[in-house]
N, C-alpha and C positions, 0 to 999 in steps of 0.2 A: 711927138709922133706916137709914142707908146700909148698915151692917154687917148688919142684919137682912135687908135686901133681897138683899144679896150672898149671904148664907148660904142663903136660900130658893131663889135661882136655882141655886146649886151643888147643893143637895139635889135639886131637880127634875131636873137634868141627870144625876145619878148613878143615879137610880132606887132601887128598894127591894131589889134583889137577886133571886135566883132565886125563882120561884113553884113551889110543889109542897108535898107532904106534909113535915112536920117530920121530922128525923132519927129513924129507928127502927132499932136494930141488928138485924142478921140473926143467927140462931142458927147457929153453925158446925156443919155436919154432920161426923160422924166421918171421912168420906172426902173432904171438900172443904176448901179454904181459902177464906176470905172476904177480898176485897180491896175497900177503900173508896178511891175517888179523889174528892177534894174540893177545892173552890176557895173559901176563905173570902172573905166580902164585905169589901171595903175601900173606905172613902170615897174617891171620885175614882179608883177602879180603872180599869184599861184596859178598853175595850169589846171588845177582841180575844177571840174565842171559837173557839179552835182545836179541831180534831177530835183526840180522844185514843183510841188503841187500847190496850187492856189485856187481855192474854190473848186470848180469842176474840171480844171485843166492842168496838165503836167507838161513841163518844158525844161530845157537846159539853156543857160545863158553863158555865152563866152564873155570874157572881160570886155567891157564896152558895149554890152548888149542890153536890150530891154524887151519886155513882152507886156502887152496890154490885154486886159480881160474885162468884159462886161459881165457883171454878176447881179443876180437878184438881191434885193435888200435882205438883211438878216445876218446871222452869225456866219463869218467866213474864217476858214483856217488856211493858213499858208504854212507849208512845212517843207523841210529838206529831207529827201529819202535817206534811209539808213542813218538817221540822226535824230536826237531828241529836240533839235532846233525847230521851233514852230512859233507862229504868231497868230493869235486869235483876236478878232475884232468884230464889232457890229457895223455892217455896211448900211448906208442910207441912200435912198433913191436920189439921183442927181448929184451925188458927191464923188470926189476923186480922192484916191488914196495912193500914196507912193511908198513902196517897200523896197528897201535896199538889201541886196544879197551881198553880205560882207564875207569874203573868203580870205582867210589868213593862213600863212605858213609859219611854222615854227620848227624847232628841232624835234619836237614830238610828232610832227606831221601837219597836214593841212586840215582845217575845219571851217565850216560855214555856219553863218547865222543870218537871221532876218531881222531887220530893224525898220519900224515905221518912221518915216522922215517927214518933217514939217514941209508942207507944200512949197513954201517960198524958197527953201534951200533945194529941195528935190527938183523943182522946175529948172534951175540952173544946171544941176548935175546931169539930168537926163538928156539935156540938149546935146551932150557929147556922145550919146549912145545911139546904136543902130538897132533897128527892129530885127528880132530873131523869129524864126518860124516855129510852129508847134512841133515838138519832137516826139511826144508820146501821146 
């Protein structure tokens, strides 16, 4: 009985993750790259929601959310506001890139980082995420 109550309270505190449309892949245009930035939902994940800037757009991701960007080919920088965390890469026309926002909590506080994820792994992870709207 106690274990069930504790589990129910923990579940209520963590929420259900991002609200929005389920993942739908964009069709890459021949002249643009598609960049997916996503944050998988994790039980008891940090409630920190940093602003992410990737290419020419800025947005926030709730746990379990993703955002898709069409970007011109060339150097792209994805960064987390107020943090040295950033990822730079060369985007190519017709290609898709998956960047995971990893938010971790510790005794010293929460911090976030960006990681380029192999497409085969990312496609499975992002299916569990919901589309987030542009915030900034």
